[in-house]
VOFI-539821 format. One record per residue (C-alpha): x, z, y negated; residue in three letters. Coordinates in steps of 0.5 Angstrom, whole numbers, plus 500, padded with zeros to 3 digits. Each point is the difference from the previous one (the first is absolute). Layout:
// residues N
XZYALA;...
// end
This chain:
// residues 632
410584493UNK;506504499UNK;503497506UNK;499493498UNK;503502493UNK;506503503UNK;501493504UNK;499496494UNK;505504497UNK;505500505UNK;499492500UNK;502500493UNK;506504501UNK;503496506UNK;498493498UNK;500500492UNK;504505496UNK;499496494UNK;493501501UNK;501507500UNK;504500494UNK;494497496UNK;495505503UNK;505506499UNK;500498493UNK;493499498UNK;498506504UNK;505504496UNK;498497493UNK;493502502UNK;502507502UNK;504501493UNK;494497496UNK;495506503UNK;505505499UNK;501497492UNK;492501500UNK;500507502UNK;506502495UNK;496496495UNK;493504502UNK;503507500UNK;505500494UNK;497498494UNK;507500496UNK;503495505UNK;498494496UNK;497493503UNK;499498508UNK;505495499UNK;505504496UNK;499505506UNK;501494505UNK;506498497UNK;503507500UNK;498501508UNK;503493502UNK;507502496UNK;500507504UNK;499496506UNK;505496499UNK;505505498UNK;498506503UNK;500506496UNK;497507500UNK;495501494UNK;497507499UNK;493501496UNK;496506498UNK;495498505UNK;502502507UNK;495494502UNK;504495496UNK;507502502UNK;498499507UNK;498493498UNK;506499497UNK;504503506UNK;496495505UNK;501494495UNK;508502501UNK;500501507UNK;496493501UNK;505497496UNK;506502505UNK;496498506UNK;498494497UNK;507498498UNK;502502507UNK;495496503UNK;501494495UNK;508500502UNK;499500507UNK;495494500UNK;504496496UNK;506502504UNK;496497506UNK;498494497UNK;507498498UNK;503502507UNK;494496503UNK;502494496UNK;508501502UNK;498500507UNK;496494499UNK;505496497UNK;505502505UNK;495498505UNK;501493497UNK;492499499UNK;500498492UNK;499493498UNK;506496498UNK;498496493UNK;506496500UNK;500492499UNK;504494502UNK;503505506UNK;503498507UNK;495504505UNK;503501507UNK;494503506UNK;503504505UNK;507503502UNK;506496503UNK;508501499UNK;499493497UNK;498504494UNK;507503498UNK;503492499UNK;493498497UNK;501505494UNK;507499499UNK;499492500UNK;494501495UNK;504505496UNK;505494499UNK;494495499UNK;497504494UNK;506501496UNK;498496495UNK;493503500UNK;499507495UNK;495503504UNK;500498507UNK;496504506UNK;500500508UNK;494503503UNK;500503507UNK;493502504UNK;501503507UNK;497505504UNK;507504499UNK;501506496UNK;501498493UNK;506505499UNK;503497506UNK;500493498UNK;502502493UNK;506504502UNK;503494505UNK;498494495UNK;502503493UNK;507500502UNK;501493502UNK;498498492UNK;507499496UNK;501504494UNK;499495495UNK;494497503UNK;494499496UNK;495500506UNK;496506502UNK;498502507UNK;493503501UNK;497502506UNK;493502502UNK;498503507UNK;494496503UNK;497495505UNK;502493498UNK;494497504UNK;495505497UNK;497496494UNK;499507496UNK;507501501UNK;503493498UNK;496502493UNK;505505499UNK;506495499UNK;496495495UNK;501494505UNK;496496495UNK;506501495UNK;506499504UNK;505494500UNK;501500507UNK;498504507UNK;504500506UNK;497502507UNK;505504504UNK;501499507UNK;502506505UNK;504500506UNK;494503505UNK;495495504UNK;494502495UNK;504497494UNK;496493500UNK;493503500UNK;502505494UNK;503494496UNK;493496502UNK;496506497UNK;504501494UNK;499492499UNK;493500501UNK;499506495UNK;504496495UNK;496494501UNK;493503499UNK;503502493UNK;498493496UNK;504503494UNK;507500504UNK;503493498UNK;507502500UNK;505497506UNK;499504507UNK;505500505UNK;499503507UNK;505501505UNK;497498507UNK;504501507UNK;496496505UNK;500492499UNK;492500502UNK;498506495UNK;504496494UNK;496494502UNK;494504499UNK;502503494UNK;502494496UNK;492498500UNK;500506495UNK;500496493UNK;504505496UNK;505501505UNK;507497501UNK;503502507UNK;507501503UNK;502502507UNK;507504499UNK;502499507UNK;500492499UNK;504501493UNK;505504503UNK;501496506UNK;501494496UNK;505503496UNK;504502506UNK;499493503UNK;503497493UNK;506505500UNK;502499507UNK;499492499UNK;505501494UNK;503506498UNK;500501493UNK;493498499UNK;498507500UNK;504501494UNK;496495496UNK;493502502UNK;502507499UNK;501498492UNK;494496500UNK;496505502UNK;502506495UNK;499500493UNK;507502498UNK;503493501UNK;497493500UNK;493499502UNK;495494501UNK;495499495UNK;494495498UNK;501497493UNK;497499495UNK;496506498UNK;494499495UNK;505501494UNK;505494502UNK;495495502UNK;501496493UNK;508500503UNK;497498507UNK;496494497UNK;505497495UNK;506500504UNK;498500508UNK;494497501UNK;500493502UNK;507500502UNK;503499507UNK;502507504UNK;508497500UNK;500500493UNK;497507498UNK;505503505UNK;505499494UNK;496503495UNK;500507502UNK;508502499UNK;499507502UNK;495499505UNK;499496507UNK;494496501UNK;498500507UNK;493498501UNK;493499497UNK;493503500UNK;495494500UNK;493502496UNK;502507499UNK;494501496UNK;495499506UNK;504504505UNK;497505504UNK;502505506UNK;499495505UNK;503494497UNK;507502498UNK;504498506UNK;498492499UNK;501501492UNK;507502500UNK;505495502UNK;508502500UNK;504494499UNK;495495498UNK;501492500UNK;506500495UNK;496494496UNK;494504500UNK;497500493UNK;498507497UNK;493501498UNK;497505495UNK;496503505UNK;506502504UNK;505506500UNK;507500501UNK;504505505UNK;506502498UNK;506505501UNK;502504494UNK;502507497UNK;493501497UNK;494496498UNK;502501493UNK;506496500UNK;497494503UNK;499494496UNK;505502494UNK;504494501UNK;494495500UNK;501494495UNK;507503499UNK;504499506UNK;505495500UNK;501499508UNK;498494503UNK;500497507UNK;508500502UNK;504495503UNK;502502507UNK;508500500UNK;501501507UNK;497496505UNK;500505506UNK;497499507UNK;495505502UNK;500499507UNK;502507502UNK;495503505UNK;498507502UNK;503502507UNK;496504505UNK;500508499UNK;502506504UNK;496506498UNK;499507504UNK;494504499UNK;500507501UNK;494504501UNK;493498500UNK;493501498UNK;493496500UNK;502496493UNK;506497504UNK;495494503UNK;499498493UNK;508500499UNK;501496506UNK;495495498UNK;503499493UNK;507499503UNK;498495505UNK;498496493UNK;506502496UNK;506500504UNK;503493503UNK;499498507UNK;504503505UNK;501507496UNK;500506505UNK;497507499UNK;503506504UNK;494505500UNK;502507502UNK;495506500UNK;499507503UNK;494499505UNK;498508499UNK;499498492UNK;496493501UNK;497496505UNK;504494498UNK;498493498UNK;495496503UNK;503496505UNK;495494499UNK;502500493UNK;507499502UNK;499495505UNK;496496494UNK;506500495UNK;503494503UNK;505499494UNK;503507501UNK;504502506UNK;498508501UNK;504505504UNK;496506501UNK;504507502UNK;498507501UNK;505505497UNK;497507500UNK;506504498UNK;502501493UNK;508501501UNK;505495496UNK;502498507UNK;493497501UNK;501495495UNK;506497503UNK;495495503UNK;500496494UNK;503494500UNK;505501494UNK;503493500UNK;494496499UNK;495504497UNK;499498492UNK;494505498UNK;498507503UNK;493503499UNK;498507501UNK;492501501UNK;497507499UNK;496503506UNK;494500496UNK;495499506UNK;501507504UNK;504504494UNK;498503494UNK;503497493UNK;506505500UNK;501500507UNK;501493500UNK;504499494UNK;505506503UNK;501496506UNK;501493496UNK;505504495UNK;504502506UNK;500494503UNK;502497494UNK;506504500UNK;503498506UNK;499493499UNK;503500493UNK;506503503UNK;501495506UNK;499495495UNK;505502496UNK;505501505UNK;499493502UNK;502497494UNK;495495500UNK;495498494UNK;493502504UNK;494501496UNK;496506501UNK;493501499UNK;496506500UNK;493502500UNK;498507497UNK;493503500UNK;501505494UNK;503497494UNK;504506499UNK;503500506UNK;503493498UNK;503503494UNK;505503505UNK;503494503UNK;499495494UNK;505497495UNK;507500504UNK;500493502UNK;496494498UNK;500497507UNK;496507502UNK;493499498UNK;495505501UNK;492498500UNK;495506499UNK;493501497UNK;504500494UNK;500492500UNK;492501501UNK;499504494UNK;504496496UNK;496494502UNK;494504499UNK;502501493UNK;501493499UNK;493498502UNK;497505496UNK;503497494UNK;498493502UNK;496499507UNK;502492500UNK;507502502UNK;498501507UNK;500493501UNK;507499497UNK;503505505UNK;495497506UNK;503493498UNK;508503500UNK;499504506UNK;496496504UNK;503494505UNK;496495497UNK;501497493UNK;506502495UNK;505506502UNK;506503497UNK;507498503UNK;507501499UNK;504494499UNK;508500501UNK;503499493UNK;504494502UNK;494496502UNK;499500492UNK;506500497UNK;507498501UNK;505506501UNK;503503494UNK;496496495UNK;496503495UNK;493499499UNK;494502496UNK;494503503UNK;496494497UNK;504495504UNK;499504506UNK;492499499UNK;501493499UNK;504499506UNK;494504504UNK;495496497UNK;503493503UNK;500504507UNK;492502498UNK;503507500UNK;499505494UNK;506504499UNK;498507497UNK;507504501UNK;506502503UNK;504505505UNK;507501498UNK;505504504UNK;507502497UNK;503498507UNK;498498507UNK;501507503UNK;496503494UNK;494503502UNK;497501493UNK;496494498UNK;498499492UNK;493497501UNK;499496493UNK;493497499UNK;498496495UNK;506500495UNK;500496494UNK;501492501UNK;506500496UNK;503505504UNK;507498503UNK;502501507UNK;506499505UNK;498500507UNK;504501506UNK;498499507UNK;497507502UNK;495499494UNK;493498501UNK;495497496UNK;493503500UNK;495494501UNK;492499501UNK;499494505UNK;495498505UNK;501502507UNK;
// end
């Protein structure tokens, strides 16, 4: 019996300190009540039981020695004082233990998050650094925005790395919790039912897709989760399978990065346009109107042809239409989104407009007030120029390169050449059967295992238009691959500058922080990293239907961004308003969305202006470019 009591007492101490506190309090009160009864019984001058009980409790809480004429009663008071000292010590110890266990629990990141309308990230990735910064920028107008990260990593570790990425003036707070994102119980910690968006992050290991699938299934089971859920999936087959989950919007980072690189190789300068569209710091793509702007939409837009409505938005660029927006679901979005529709298409009340603008709050302010009309074209210029074949050098290789070559096959003019140089010790090289099938391109493959500068003299510096550096992600870890790429970039940049030719350099960096080491020197140097994927994820978390817009822009079929020579739109040295440029574009079935200006032909800094005011006036030169959306 004693052993059983000891066993249960030990369990109480080890598992439930709060229960021990209650038990100790009740036991102490009963003992003091018994002592108060003895004092009342043996001391006729002591007063009532309750008066003695109160006095005994006071002595217990503030231990003091009380001497009585009766030795027995003196011993009782000494016992009460000693009991008080023991009780207070034990209570302090128990309270300290409870507080310490609570602190440890909080440091473990297991407490429930009670946020609402928060952004959730499941898993850990180097994309989080960029995502936090982008969300901080996007949430500037919100008073109490929050980002919640759930990962198996230690909470303290996550906070140390993420909190430093938040700008000092940011209103966004970052909350980290430790748990298994694929466990339904652990998911309850981050209150997914109240979230504004949920992003499932991929990792660099071979089990990434299976982990994303488990997390997606855990969210799918929760019927109360109705916010956008964006998932990164590496394999094309796995992506098709996950698209069957109704709550999920699936993206493939490798396709996105390779298509961006293909666009940058096709026309140097487009990378700057995409970089601005993907960040919240400049102009972005919006769907309009919001619920509170439907009256404006119905009054000034519905029933009018697309070519007229273009001029109603003085400070925004109308680029497309979303058909039957109210009935969209995750599987029908691509067919519903139409960039550069028929210019005589009449806008319907169920449609939404796609615009490039500074902010969604600035859209529609000129409706009904605009004095702009279809401008008459003063110049009758001949747009008969054609894109000449390109010569591109690719240095480095990994298994995503097959996607890149396929994209270049469709993006580049016929007869374009690709010089592929890779280290056979770090990569298995391209698939020869794929190379044989790309009849639009002439591909020459070289093996170069040396990293010395002399090894790159084999590059044809006379004919090369662009150089692309790919990381060796197949056989090297992230940091090793980036170190190799950075060293190669240093050699290539030196050799390029010594040639005194304007050769575009695109560089794939796996860790965004490594990309910061070489960014910002020249506008003809483009760094593609997971930073762009992170920005894309945040854009989709704000509006999942933007995926169809970017798919259309980056895909070879449909509408794409192009850079037209300025003098194909306007005579040299003539001042022209942006509205006139827009009108000239419409006559050629193109939508003018911006300009790229250079102070001189040899200047490597480009001033990229997206969606300026239509009343703005420009004087364009032969080395300036017009940014347009046109059919391929």
